C-alpha positions as CSV (number, residue, x, y, z in Angstrom):
1,M,-2.8,11.5,-10.7
2,G,-0.7,12.1,-13.8
3,R,2.6,13.5,-14.9
4,A,2.4,16.9,-13.3
5,A,2.6,18.0,-9.7
6,W,-0.4,19.6,-8.1
7,R,-1.6,20.8,-4.7
8,T,-4.8,20.7,-2.7
9,R,-5.9,20.9,0.9
10,L,-7.6,18.5,3.4
11,P,-10.6,19.6,5.5
12,D,-9.6,21.3,8.8
13,G,-8.3,18.8,11.3
14,E,-8.1,15.9,8.9
15,A,-4.3,15.9,8.5
16,G,-3.7,15.7,12.3
17,R,-6.2,12.8,12.6
18,L,-4.0,10.8,10.3
19,F,-0.7,11.0,12.3
20,G,0.5,13.9,14.4
21,W,2.6,14.7,17.4
22,P,0.5,12.6,19.9
23,Q,0.7,9.5,17.6
24,L,4.5,10.0,17.2
25,N,5.0,10.3,21.0
26,A,2.9,7.1,21.5
27,A,4.7,5.2,18.8
28,L,8.2,5.9,20.3
29,A,7.0,5.0,23.8
30,E,5.0,1.9,22.9
31,H,6.8,0.3,19.9
32,R,10.4,-0.9,19.4
33,L,11.2,1.0,16.3
34,V,14.8,0.3,15.1
35,P,16.8,1.0,11.9
36,P,16.2,1.0,9.1
37,R,12.6,1.7,9.9
38,L,13.5,4.5,12.2
39,R,16.5,6.6,11.1
40,L,17.9,10.1,11.0
41,E,19.0,12.0,7.9
42,R,20.9,15.3,7.9
43,A,22.2,17.2,4.9
44,G,21.8,14.3,2.6
45,G,23.6,11.8,4.8
46,D,22.7,9.2,7.4
47,A,22.9,10.4,11.0
48,T,21.6,7.3,12.8
49,A,24.9,5.9,14.1
50,G,25.0,6.0,17.9
51,L,21.3,6.6,18.3
52,F,20.6,3.2,19.9
53,K,22.1,1.3,22.9
54,S,22.5,-2.4,22.6
55,R,21.7,-4.8,25.3
56,R,20.9,-8.5,25.8
57,T,17.9,-10.1,27.4
58,R,18.1,-12.9,30.0
59,R,17.7,-15.4,27.1
60,G,20.7,-13.8,25.2
61,A,18.7,-12.0,22.5
62,A,20.2,-8.7,21.3
63,L,17.9,-5.7,21.6
64,Q,18.4,-2.1,20.6
65,D,17.0,0.7,22.8
66,L,16.5,4.2,21.5
67,D,18.6,6.8,23.4
68,P,16.3,9.8,24.0
69,A,19.1,12.2,24.9
70,V,21.0,11.4,21.6
71,L,17.8,11.7,19.6
72,M,17.0,15.1,21.1
73,E,20.6,16.3,20.5
74,R,20.6,15.2,16.8
75,L,17.2,16.8,16.2
76,R,18.3,20.1,17.7
77,D,21.4,19.9,15.5
78,G,19.2,19.8,12.4
79,A,18.6,16.1,11.7
80,T,15.3,14.8,10.3
81,L,13.5,11.9,12.1
82,I,12.1,9.4,9.6
83,I,9.8,6.5,10.5
84,D,8.7,4.2,7.7
85,S,5.3,2.5,7.5
86,V,3.6,4.7,10.1
87,N,0.3,3.6,8.5
88,E,0.8,0.5,10.7
89,L,0.7,2.7,13.8
90,S,-2.4,4.7,13.1
91,P,-5.9,3.2,12.2
92,P,-7.1,6.3,10.3
93,L,-3.9,6.4,8.2
94,A,-4.0,2.6,7.7
95,S,-7.6,2.9,6.4
96,L,-6.6,5.6,4.0
97,C,-3.6,3.6,2.6
98,A,-5.7,0.5,2.4
99,K,-8.3,2.4,0.3
100,L,-5.7,3.8,-2.0
101,S,-4.1,0.4,-2.4
102,A,-7.5,-1.1,-3.3
103,D,-8.6,1.7,-5.7
104,F,-5.3,1.7,-7.7
105,V,-4.3,-2.0,-7.1
106,A,-1.0,-0.7,-5.9
107,A,1.3,-1.1,-2.9
108,C,0.8,1.9,-0.5
109,Q,2.9,3.0,2.4
110,A,3.1,6.1,4.5
111,N,6.4,7.4,6.0
112,M,6.8,10.2,8.5
113,Y,9.3,13.0,8.5
114,A,9.8,15.3,11.5
115,C,12.3,18.1,11.9
116,W,13.0,21.2,14.0
117,G,15.7,23.1,12.2
118,T,16.4,24.6,8.8
119,T,18.6,22.0,7.3
120,Q,17.7,19.6,4.4
121,G,17.1,16.0,5.1
122,F,17.6,14.6,1.6
123,D,19.4,16.0,-1.5
124,V,17.4,16.7,-4.6
125,H,16.1,13.4,-5.7
126,W,13.2,11.6,-7.5
127,D,11.1,8.6,-6.4
128,D,10.1,5.5,-8.4
129,H,6.5,5.8,-7.1
130,D,3.8,8.5,-6.9
131,V,3.9,10.5,-3.7
132,F,1.3,12.4,-1.8
133,V,2.9,14.8,0.7
134,V,0.6,15.7,3.6
135,Q,1.8,18.5,5.8
136,V,0.5,17.7,9.3
137,E,2.2,20.2,11.7
138,G,4.3,23.3,11.1
139,R,5.6,24.5,7.7
140,K,8.1,23.1,5.2
141,A,9.6,24.6,2.0
142,W,9.7,22.5,-1.1
143,A,11.7,23.0,-4.3
144,L,10.2,21.3,-7.3
145,Y,12.4,20.7,-10.4
146,G,10.2,18.7,-12.7
147,A,10.8,15.4,-14.5
148,T,13.7,14.7,-16.8
149,E,12.3,11.4,-18.1
150,T,8.8,10.0,-18.6
151,C,7.8,7.3,-16.1
152,P,11.4,6.3,-15.0
153,T,12.1,3.1,-13.1
154,R,15.1,1.9,-11.1
155,R,15.0,-1.6,-12.6
156,G,17.0,-2.5,-15.6
157,R,18.5,0.9,-16.4
158,E,20.4,3.9,-14.9
159,A,18.7,6.8,-13.2
160,P,17.5,9.6,-15.5
161,G,20.6,11.8,-15.4
162,S,21.1,14.7,-13.1
163,P,18.4,17.0,-11.8
164,P,17.8,20.4,-13.4
165,Q,19.8,23.2,-11.8
166,T,16.9,25.6,-11.3
167,P,13.5,24.7,-9.7
168,V,10.4,25.2,-11.7
169,E,8.5,26.1,-8.5
170,R,9.1,26.9,-4.9
171,T,6.3,26.4,-2.4
172,V,5.7,26.3,1.4
173,L,3.3,23.7,2.7
174,E,1.1,24.7,5.6
175,P,-0.8,22.3,7.9
176,G,-3.5,20.5,5.9
177,D,-1.8,21.1,2.5
178,V,-1.3,18.1,0.2
179,L,1.3,18.0,-2.6
180,Y,1.2,15.4,-5.3
181,L,4.5,14.4,-7.0
182,P,4.3,11.9,-9.9
183,R,7.0,9.2,-10.3
184,G,10.3,10.7,-11.5
185,Y,9.6,14.3,-10.3
186,W,12.8,15.8,-8.9
187,H,12.3,17.6,-5.6
188,A,13.8,18.5,-2.2
189,A,12.3,19.7,1.1
190,V,13.9,21.8,3.8
191,G,12.7,22.9,7.2
192,I,12.2,26.6,7.8
193,G,12.5,26.7,11.6
194,G,10.1,25.4,14.2
195,P,8.7,21.9,14.5
196,S,7.5,20.3,11.3
197,L,5.9,17.0,10.7
198,H,4.7,15.7,7.3
199,L,3.7,12.3,5.8
200,T,4.7,10.9,2.4
201,I,2.1,8.4,1.2
202,G,3.8,6.4,-1.6
203,L,1.8,4.6,-4.2
204,T,3.7,2.0,-6.3
205,R,1.7,1.2,-9.3
206,K,2.1,-1.6,-11.9
207,T,3.4,-0.9,-15.4
208,A,3.1,-2.6,-18.7
209,A,6.6,-4.0,-18.2
210,D,5.5,-5.6,-14.9
211,F,2.6,-7.2,-16.8
212,L,5.1,-8.6,-19.4
213,H,7.3,-10.1,-16.6
214,W,4.2,-11.8,-15.2
215,L,3.2,-13.0,-18.7
216,A,6.6,-14.5,-19.3
217,D,6.3,-16.5,-16.1
218,E,2.7,-17.5,-17.0
219,S,3.9,-18.7,-20.4
220,L,6.0,-21.4,-18.8
221,N,2.8,-23.4,-18.2
222,E,2.9,-24.2,-22.0
223,A,5.5,-26.7,-23.2
224,E,6.0,-24.8,-26.5
225,N,7.3,-21.8,-24.6
226,R,9.6,-23.9,-22.5
227,A,11.2,-25.4,-25.6
228,D,14.8,-24.3,-26.6
229,L,15.1,-21.6,-29.3
230,P,16.9,-23.2,-32.3
231,F,19.8,-20.7,-32.6
232,E,22.0,-23.5,-34.0
233,A,19.6,-23.8,-37.0
234,G,20.1,-20.2,-38.0
235,A,18.3,-16.9,-37.9
236,P,15.3,-17.9,-40.1
237,A,14.4,-20.9,-37.8
238,T,14.8,-18.9,-34.7
239,A,12.6,-16.1,-36.2
240,A,10.0,-18.7,-37.1
241,R,9.9,-20.0,-33.6
242,I,9.6,-16.5,-32.1
243,A,6.8,-15.8,-34.6
244,E,4.9,-18.8,-33.3
245,V,5.3,-17.6,-29.7
246,L,4.1,-14.1,-30.6
247,G,1.2,-15.6,-32.6
248,R,0.0,-17.5,-29.6
249,L,0.2,-14.4,-27.4
250,G,-1.6,-12.3,-30.0
251,A,-4.5,-14.8,-30.1
252,A,-5.0,-14.5,-26.3
253,D,-8.0,-12.7,-24.9
254,P,-6.8,-9.3,-23.5
255,E,-9.8,-9.1,-21.1
256,D,-9.0,-12.5,-19.7
257,L,-5.3,-11.6,-19.3
258,A,-6.2,-8.3,-17.7
259,R,-8.5,-10.0,-15.2
260,R,-5.9,-12.7,-14.4
261,Y,-3.1,-10.2,-13.9
262,R,-5.2,-8.0,-11.7
263,R,-6.1,-11.0,-9.5
264,F,-2.3,-11.9,-9.3
265,V,-1.4,-8.3,-8.3
266,E,-4.1,-8.2,-5.7
267,S,-3.0,-11.5,-4.2
268,K,0.5,-10.2,-3.7
269,L,-0.3,-6.8,-2.1
270,V,0.8,-6.7,1.5
271,Q,-2.2,-6.5,3.8
272,R,-2.4,-6.4,7.5
273,P,-4.5,-9.3,8.9
274,M,-7.9,-8.5,10.5
275,L,-9.0,-11.5,12.5
276,S,-12.0,-12.4,14.6
277,F,-10.3,-13.7,17.8
278,P,-11.4,-15.4,20.0
279,D,-13.9,-16.7,17.5
280,L,-12.3,-19.1,15.0
281,G,-15.4,-19.7,12.9
282,A,-16.4,-22.9,14.6
283,D,-19.4,-24.5,13.0
284,D,-21.0,-25.6,16.3
285,V,-21.4,-22.0,17.5
286,A,-24.5,-20.4,15.9
287,L,-24.4,-16.7,14.9
288,S,-27.1,-14.7,16.7
289,P,-29.4,-12.6,14.4
290,E,-27.8,-9.3,15.5
291,R,-24.2,-10.5,15.1
292,R,-22.6,-8.2,12.6
293,L,-19.9,-8.8,10.0
294,R,-17.7,-6.6,7.9
295,L,-15.4,-7.1,5.0
296,A,-11.7,-7.2,5.8
297,P,-9.5,-4.6,4.1
298,G,-8.1,-5.3,0.7
299,P,-9.0,-5.0,-2.9
300,A,-12.5,-6.3,-3.3
301,R,-15.3,-6.1,-5.9
302,L,-18.3,-8.0,-7.2
303,E,-18.2,-9.4,-10.7
304,R,-21.1,-10.8,-12.7
305,A,-20.7,-13.2,-15.6
306,A,-23.1,-15.7,-17.1
307,G,-25.7,-15.2,-14.3
308,A,-23.1,-15.9,-11.6
309,V,-22.0,-13.5,-8.8
310,V,-18.4,-13.7,-7.8
311,L,-16.8,-11.8,-4.9
312,S,-13.1,-11.1,-5.7
313,W,-11.2,-10.3,-2.5
314,R,-7.4,-9.9,-2.4
315,G,-7.1,-11.9,-5.6
316,V,-9.3,-14.8,-4.3
317,E,-12.7,-15.5,-6.0
318,F,-15.7,-16.7,-4.1
319,A,-18.8,-17.8,-5.9
320,L,-21.9,-16.4,-4.2
321,S,-25.6,-17.1,-4.4
322,P,-27.2,-14.3,-6.4
323,S,-29.5,-13.7,-3.4
324,L,-26.5,-12.6,-1.3
325,E,-25.4,-9.9,-3.7
326,G,-27.3,-7.2,-1.8
327,P,-25.7,-7.6,1.7
328,V,-22.3,-8.3,0.2
329,S,-22.6,-5.0,-1.8
330,R,-23.3,-3.2,1.4
331,M,-20.1,-4.7,2.9
332,L,-18.2,-3.5,-0.1
333,S,-19.4,0.1,0.6
334,G,-18.0,-0.2,4.1
335,E,-21.1,-1.1,6.1
336,T,-21.4,-3.8,8.7
337,V,-24.2,-6.3,8.0
338,S,-26.0,-8.5,10.5
339,Y,-26.6,-12.2,10.2
340,A,-30.3,-11.4,10.1
341,D,-29.7,-9.3,7.0
342,F,-28.0,-12.3,5.3
343,S,-30.9,-14.6,6.3
344,A,-33.5,-12.2,5.0
345,A,-31.7,-11.9,1.7
346,A,-31.8,-15.7,1.2
347,P,-35.2,-16.8,2.5
348,D,-35.2,-20.0,0.5
349,S,-31.8,-21.1,1.8
350,P,-31.6,-23.2,5.0
351,S,-30.2,-21.3,8.0
352,S,-27.5,-23.8,8.3
353,E,-26.2,-23.1,4.8
354,V,-26.1,-19.3,5.4
355,Q,-24.3,-19.9,8.7
356,A,-21.8,-22.3,7.0
357,F,-21.1,-19.7,4.3
358,L,-20.5,-16.9,6.7
359,R,-18.3,-19.1,9.0
360,A,-16.2,-20.2,6.0
361,M,-15.7,-16.5,5.0
362,V,-14.6,-15.7,8.6
363,R,-12.1,-18.6,8.5
364,R,-10.7,-17.3,5.3
365,G,-10.2,-13.9,6.8
366,A,-12.4,-12.2,4.2
367,F,-15.2,-11.4,6.7
368,V,-14.6,-10.1,10.2
369,L,-17.0,-10.7,13.1
370,G,-18.1,-7.8,15.3
371,E,-20.1,-7.6,18.4
372,E,-23.9,-7.6,18.3
373,G,-25.2,-4.3,17.0
374,N,-21.6,-3.1,16.0
């Protein structure tokens, strides 16, 4: 990560495992993907119009059906097929995005781009998030122009001018190549003939400005911050009131603010549910010793303070018995842990208490039940 572009490679076969032609064919056959999630771009413009046929169900609901003939014609004519959030259509890609989201406490989404011609899908542009480009199939040429502003955003100000006229680098990505582009880095991609499929994994991280917006909302919990500013009393009185506000903020504990803001961000990250149907965590159904549990995806970590052990998961904190730190730590590393392991870790706790704890975590969605031995 950083402010400069860089390039690396995945191990052989890893890119295709994330999302390739078989997954694309399956997605189009098995899912109703409609605009704006599925769209076509050609030469910097939208080419989606006429791609779908409208019909109504027996109950009168309007549906859109993809017209394969029109899709094939547009793609042969040089359009680029784009599908957003393909991480929701591929378990390996979903797992990768979930890990990046948890590691960086950031929103993460993967989009897919497929083309067959030599035209350009988008004009030269920059993104307001970091991007990892993963070339899965075929080859694609990239022109990199660099950044014209440090850490630009699209909120509260205009875009950072026009792109440079001359690229600082031209490169061709081969299957398995990964290109990192930091936020604000001008770029453009163009097909070079033959089928090409690549993924863009976007990582939208939080900034100090985001923290200040949150802090302003948090400050409304204090009556002093909700009070009117005394502009009618003149500049000195207004300045004195602002000084009081800044003084209270300056006296706050930065570590406490950082912890609270991280919890807030984690609680707002979009996460796909992972449930334990048909089991609903009923207290009257005992877990067998070999029944295994795993941690549901999402930002999670163990925190220790004043002798207590706390599991933070998706911004929610759970107080744990110190004896359970071992099996929960294994879950954090990606292992599945059996009920027998939990019982062995807490020999002094009644079985009913351990069962109740695990059932409660299943009901909250933090723990997911698996089959015995899995």
